[in-house]
N, C-alpha and C positions, 0 to 999 in steps of 0.2 A: 556530399563527404559525408561520414560520420565523424561528430564532434569527440573529441577526447575525452578518457576521464582528469576531472581537476587533479590527480597522480602524478599524470604523464604530460602531462602539459611542460615544456620546459624552464618558464619562467616560475612553478612553482617548486620542479625540480630546485633550478638555484635555491630558488627560498630557503627550501629545506636545509640543502649543503649549508647553508651560513647558519641557520640556526643550531642546528647538531654540529658545525665546528663551534662554534661559540660559547656555547654550554659546555664542549670536553674544556676548551679554553680555562674559560670561569670554573670549572672543577680542578683544574691543574692549580690557576689563581690562588685559588680558595685553600689550600695548601700554605703560603705566605702567611694567611693572619691564622688558619686554625693545625694545632701541632698533631704531631700523629707522630705516635708511640709504637713501632714497629716490634715486633717482637724474632727478629730472625737478624737483624741486625741491617740488609739489607734492603728491606722494607721500610727505613727507616729515610732512605735517598728521596731525594724532590723527584716529582711527578712517577716516585716507582709503580703506580696503578696504571699510565698512562704507558708509559713505554714498556713494562713489562707486559702489558696486555698488545700492545703493538707486535710486541716480538713473538710473542705466542700464537698470535695468528698468523704471521709470515712461516713459523715453523708448521701449521697445520696445514697450510698452503703446500709448504713444499714439500711434506708430510704423503697427502694427495697426491700430489703429482707422480710421484715414486710409487705409489700402491698402484697407481693408475698402468703404469710403465708395466710392472710384474703383472697383475691382474686382467689387460687388455685382452681382448679374444678376436678371434680372425673375425673380417663380416659376414666371414660365410657361415660361421656355426651353428645356426638355425635352418641352418640349408639342408638340400635332399640326398645329404646322406645316409640316410637310415637305410639303402633299400636292401 
């Protein structure tokens, strides 16, 4: 059996998830100690970058799914129909 790359091992993936979540949590918690000066009012709220980024990511996924529905082609698009 071929050995997996270290980034494909389940233990490594779990550790990376834990590290990434910890970094994200620390950046949100840092906002308690570092004052944020927003420019538009809404960006003054606590954790704005975190919830705005999450919301935008969900919106991009929804738009991509909708585009996939409208731009989808049949499986036989590249078929032998140019006779």
